[in-house]
Residue, then its C-alpha position, 0 to 999 in steps of 0.5 A: m598548514s605552516e611550512v616545517s623548517l628543514s631543521e625539523k625535517i631532519t630532526t623528524t625523519l631522525a626520529l623515526v630511525p629505530s634502535g638497531v641500526v644506522v643511517s648516514y648523513g646522505q640518506l637522512a637528508d635525501l628521506a628528510g625530502l634535502p637530497g644533496r643536503a648531507r653537510y646542512v644535516g652534519q651542521c642541523l645536529k651539531q647545533t641542536n643538543d637535545i636531539v636523541n639519536w643523534h649517535r645513530v647517524l654515520r659518515s656513508n662508509g659507515h665511520i664515526a664522524f668524530p676524530e677517534n678518542t676522542l669523546n663524543y667518539r667514544i659515546q658515540c661507539e657506546k651508544l651504537c654497542s648498547e644498541g647492539v651495532d657492531v662497532v669495529n675500529g670505528r667502522v660499522n657494516m652499513k649493509r647489516f645496520g643500515w636501515r631501510p625504511d618501507i614506504y608504508t612507514l615514510l608515508s605514514q608517519l612524515k608529513y612533508 
C-alpha cells in the first residue's frame, strides 16, 4: 500500500464535508490525521487550485479568512449562502453550521 501524501489527506477529508456545513482549518487538520497543522491546511488549499469544497473551510471562530471586500471573500460568501449557510458580517455560526461527522463516516471513508 502506498503512502498517502499530506495534501491528499486534506483534500480527501475535505471532500467528505457535505453541502450546507463548514469546517475550521484546525478541525480539518485533526480529521485528516494532522493535529496541530491548521496552518498547513491553509497553505495546501492556497496552493491547490482544483479543490472543490475550499469555501467550506473557515477560521475556528467562524470568520472567512480572506480580507473583506476581496474577490475570494465575496466568492466564498456567495458559495456558502447558495448552500444555505448564513454568513453575517463575514462570519458563520460554527455551532449551527459546523460539521460534526459520525464515527462511521470517518472510519468507512478515510483510508488512513
